N, C-alpha and C positions, 0 to 999 in steps of 0.2 A: 495372433495366437502362436505359441511355440509348441512344437512336438514334445510331449512329455508333461504338459500342463493339463489342468482339468478340462472336461468337455464343455463346449460352449453351451450356455444357457439357452441360446437361440434355437438349438435343435429341438427343444421341447415343443416348439410351435408346430412341428410336423408329427408329433406323436399321435395326435388325435385321429388322423385318417391318412395313413400312408398310401394305401392303394388308390385312393381317389386322385392323388396328386401325381401318380406315376406317369411318365411320358408314354404316349402311344408307341407300340412297337414299330420302329423303322419308318422313317420318312426319307430314306436314302436309297441310292442306287449305286451299283458297281459298273455302270455302263462306261465309266471313264476308261476302263481297261480295254475297251474296243479301240480307243484312241491310242493308248499306250502300246498296244501291240504293234503299231506302225509309227511309233514316235520318231524313229530315225528318218522317216519321210515327212511327217507332218510338221515337226518343229523346225527343221532347217528352212522349210518353205515359209512358215510364219515369221521366223527370224529375219529372212530376207525381206519380207513385206514390211515388217516393223522398221528395219534399217532404211529402206528406200523411202518410206513414208516420213520417217523422222528427218532424213536428209533433206527432203523437199521442204518440210516445215521449217527447218533451221535455215535453209538457204533463203526462205522467204522473209524470216523475221530477224536473221542475224545470229551469229554464234559467239561464244566467249573467247575465241581466238580468231585471228585473221590469217589469210594466206600471204606468205612472203614472196615477193617477186625475185628476191635474191637467193632463195633457197635457205640453207642453214645460217643461223647467226648465234651469237652467244646466248641470247635469251631462250631461243628454241632448244639449244643443247641442254641448258640448265633445266628447262621444263621437261624434256625427255627423260633426264635422269630421275627427277623427282616423280614424274608421272609413272615411269617404269617401276620405281620402288613401290608406289602405291598399288600397282597391279600385282606385284609379287607378294605384297603383304596380304592380299586376299586369300592366298593359300588354299587351293591352287588358283591361279589366274583363270578367269572364265569358268570356274568350277560349276556354277549353276547352269551355265549355257551348255557345257559339255555333257553334264548329267542329263539334260533334257534331250540332247541331240544324238548321243550314242545309243545303240540298241539296248532297250531295257529288257525285252523278252519276258513279260510278266507271267506267261503260262509255261515257262520252261520245265517245270517239274511235273506238270500234269500227266504227260504221257510216258514218263520214265518208269522203268521197273523199280520195284522195291529192293533196296540194297542194305537196309539197316532194320534191326528189330526194335520195336518200341516196347519199353517196359511200362512206364506210367507217364502220362502227360498231366502235370499238375497246373491247372489254370489258377493263378494266384493273384488275387486282388488285395492290396495292402491299404489299410486305412487307420487313421488315428481315432476314428469314430465321431469326429466333429461334424462331418457332412453326411448325416444319416440318409437323408432323402436321395442324395447323389448316389450313394452306394446301392440303394434299393433300385434306383432307375437303371444302373449299370447291370446289376444281377438279373433284373427282369428280362434283359436281352438274352440271357442264357436259357430261359425257359423254353424257347422255341427251337433251340439248336438240336439237330439230329444227333450230334455227337454226345448229347447227354446220355444216350444209351450205349455209347462205345465202352467196351469192357476195360479199356486202358486209359480212360480220361476221368480225372477227378477235379472237382471245382472247390475252391477254397476262398474264404474271406479271412485274411490275417488281420486280427484286431489288436492294436497296441493300446488297449484300454481295458479296465476292469468293468466298465459299464456296458454289458453286452445284452441287456434285457430286450431292447428294441430289436436288435438283430436276430436274437433267438426266437422272438415271437413272429417276426415278419419274413425271415428267409426260409425258403423251402428246405425239405429234409435232405435233398441231394447235395446241398452245399454244406461243406464242413467249415465251422467257425473255429479257427485256430487262435486262441487268445494268448498273447504273449504275457507270461507271468511277470509280475512286478519284480520278483526275486531273480529273474533271469539276468545274467550278467556275462557279457563278452569281454575280451581283453581290452578292446579299444572301441568297438562299435557303439554308436549312440543313435537315437532317433530312428529313422526308417531303416538304416543299416542294421541296427540291433534287431528290429522285427524280422528282417530278411535272414539274418544269421540264425535267429531262433528257428525259423521255418526250415532252413537248411539242415540244422542239427536234428530237428525233430524227425524228419523223414529219411535221413541217412541215404541220400540219393545214390544210385548206381550209375554206371556209364550208359545204361539203356533208358534212364529216366530223363525227363525234360521238364523245364519250368517255364510257363508262359507268364511273364510278369506284366501286370496291369496296374494303372493308377485307379483311384476310386471313382473317377468320372469316365473311365475308358469303356466305350460301348463296342462290343464285338458282334460279328454276324457269321453266317454260314461260311462265307469265303475265308474269313480269318481262320476259322478252325480247320477248314479243308487245306488251306495253304500251310498251316502249321504242321499238320500231319504229313503232307507231301514233303515238306522241308525235312522232317525228321526221318521218314522212311525212304525217301528217294534222293536226298541230298548228301553232301559230304562235309558241310560246314558244321562247326561246333556252336556257333552263336549267330542268331538271326535278329534283324531289326527291320521294322516295316514303316510304312507311311502313315502319318497321323493327320487327319483333317479336324478342324476346330468348328464343327457344325452340329454337335449333339444337342446343344441348347445354347441360347444366347447368341446365335449367329447374327452378327452385325447389329446387335442391340446397342453396343457401344462401339462407335466407329474406330476410335484410336486403338483399343485393345484388339479388335478384330483385324485391323490393318497390320498390327504388329505380328499377329499369328500367321497372316498370309506370308510374311517373310520367312517364318519357320517352315511353312509348306514348301516354299521355293528352295530352301536349303535341304529339305528332305529329298527333293528331286535332283539336287545339285551336290553341294559340298559334303553332305552326309552320305548320300548314296553312291557317288562316283568312286571314292577310294575303296569302298566295300565291294563294289562290283568289279573294279579293275584289279585291285591289289589284295583282295580278300582280307582286308583289315581297315579299321577306321583311321582317319587322320588323327594321330595322337589318341585321344579318348572320346572324340565327338560322337556321342550316341544319345538316345533318349533314356529316360528312366522308366518308360512304359512302352508296351508293344515290342518287347524284346523276348526272345526265345533262347534259353540257355541250356546246354547239356549239363546233366548232373555232375559229370566228372570235372567239368570246368568250374562249377560252383565249389566243389570240394577242394580243387587245387588253389583257386584264387581266394575263396571265401568272401564274406561281406564284412569281415572284421576290420573296419576302418572308422576312424573318427571324422573322416572327411564328410562334410554335409552335402557334397555332390557325389554321392556314393556310386551312381551309375557311371559317371565319367571315370572315377577311380577304378572301378571294376573292369571296364572295357579296356582302359589303358594297360592294366596289368595282364589281362587275358591275352591281348595282342602281343605284349612283350614276351609272354611265355609260349608264343607260337601257335595259339589256337586260331582257327580259320573262321572268318565272318562271311555272311552273305545276306542278301536283301530279301525280305518277305514281301511279296507283291500282293498285298491286301491292305485295306484301309480300316484303321480303328478310328472311331469318332470320339473326340473329346471337346472341351469347351474352352473358350478364351477366358482370361481373368475377368472377373465381374467389374472391377474398378481399376483406375490408374494406380492406386496405392497397392493393390494386390499384384499388379504387373511389376511394379517397382520392387516390392519385397521379393518376388520370385526371381527376378533377374539378379538382384543383389546376392541372394543365396547361391545362385549358380556361380557368379563371379568370385564369391568368397571361397567356395569349394575348389574351383579350378586354380584360383590364385594362391591357395595354400599348398598346392602340390610341391613336392620336394624335387621337382625336375625343372631346371632352368628353361629348357626348351618349351615346356608346357606354358609357363608363365610368359615367356617371350612371345609365343604365338597368340596368347590372349591379348597382350598389349599391342602386338602388330596389327591384329584385326581392328582394334580401335583406332590406331593411327591411320590405317588405310581408309577407314570411314571418315575420319576428319579431313584427310586430303581430298577425298572425292567430293566433299562439300565446299572446302575452302577455295579450290582452284576455280570452279565456276563462279563463285561469289566475287572473287577478285577480278575475274574477266568481265563480269557484268557491271560491277560497280566501281572498278578500278581501271587498270590498264590492260588492254587486249594485246597480247604478244603476237608476233608474226611467226608462223611456222610453215614448213613446206606443205604443199597441197595434199600429198599422200598421208602425212602425219595428221592433218586435220580430218581426213576421211577415217583414219584409224580411231581417232578420239571419238568421232561420232558413232562409229561401230560399237565401241565400248559402251557408250551411253545407251545405244539401242539394245545391246545385249542385256544390260541391267533391266531396262524397261520390259523387254520381252520375257525375262525370267519371272518378274513380278506379275505381269499381266497373265502369263500362262498359269502360274500357281493359283492366282485368284479365280480364273475361269475353271480350271480343273476342279478346284474345291467346290465352287458353286454348281458345277455341272452334276455333282453327285447328289445335290439336294433336289428331291422330286417336287415339281410344281413351282420352282422359283422363277419368277418372270424374268425375261431378258432385260427389262428395264432395271430391275434390281441388280442384275449382274453388271450392267453398264455402270450403275452408280457405285458399286463396290470397286470396280476397276479404277474409276476416276478418283474416288476417295483414297484408295490405297496409294496411287501415284502421288497425290498431293501430300499425303501424310508420311510417305516414305522417308523424306529427309528428317522430319521431326522425330520419327521412331529411331533413326540412326543417332540423333543427338541425345535422346533419352537413354539409349543403351550406353553411349559413351559416358554420359554423366553418371549412370549407375555404376559403371566400371570404376571410374575415378573416385567416386564416393566410397566404394568398397576398398579401394587401395588406401584411402585415408582412414576409414573406419569400417572394418569387416563386419558383416552381418553376424548377429549372435543367435545361436540356436538354430532350429529348423522350423521355419514359418510354414504353417499349413494355411493356405489362402482359402477364402470363402468360395464355395462352389454351389451355393443355393440360389 
């Protein structure tokens, strides 16, 4: 389905009885933050354990390089140059590991004094209206929030469709439905960007207003709202982004798509979070399109008036380029993995199309570099196992094993942190998820690379709204 086309006929199946199908409120926990409070102690220890276990395992079964008795040779030097290039292409090297091991301080705002005034916090969920039940499930989570009675908090569903009957009948009165008029036209914005630009213009935000942007499947809780208010009133940044877990529904119903989302969780704790925490800006424009909190003055300065189908990346890139400061929101929003492989493929192709259409050479180069780094990380072990094992110095072999262990540790940690938030999930299921993720990890890399190269040959058209029912 393309954003801008008619509403799916399939949504009529849920019209009969919405409330009966709604998900029970919260089967999740925020206990993970008891671990993240001491991440700088816990994760270096677990990283060391993974490295030494992996080294013993490799020493027992063999590795894809061997130790040279003569030290350096021409093959080893060539390998070092290529292998070093692959590490640099990860941008930053060991980003996921550093993000996990450097102090996160998830409760840093809690005890600070208020230094900023809040005008209005607009909680803004955007939908095309095709996944009706998903929107109702997400908004049902708002019903129990104590912030519902906060005088400065408003809840909105921004609907880019004229078919609003079901939403007006089922949504409670405290939620404002902002329907994007068909006649509304921006200079460049299309699809979701057009809906966001309409919302910005309608409410004419001030520098004291904030917008919490959510996707239609984003489920929030008390900590999300409390963290958002603390960020606004006690922080200094203009743009916040938080961690997303893919456990709201369909958690590990489909192994491949769930394993793919574990890698996104890993990057939340690593490559997405690290530059925001250290440099107060994202690497280029790497952000989510959901669970982002933006000051009204930033929205008015940057606007959403772009034809780019990856409008979140475009907005963050230009916000950072104009000097606005970013920080991390230490709370978890729950979403869902794509329902099918086809949905995942379409979603990734849209991302790559949007980023690849950027008019900045550095942005396009970084996207391609990431793919090349992924190819190299798969090809070298393959050649070593099935082809010729090169001889390298002993210390270099240790470094290569550490790099392998760091990647494994980041993926395993993300998988367990996500599972640990699901109440009542057996340890046997967690173990299965870890093993499945590690086995599917190379396959997911290959699929992402294929999606990127297919996009370079034939960019995605329109804005695909994937099925979330």
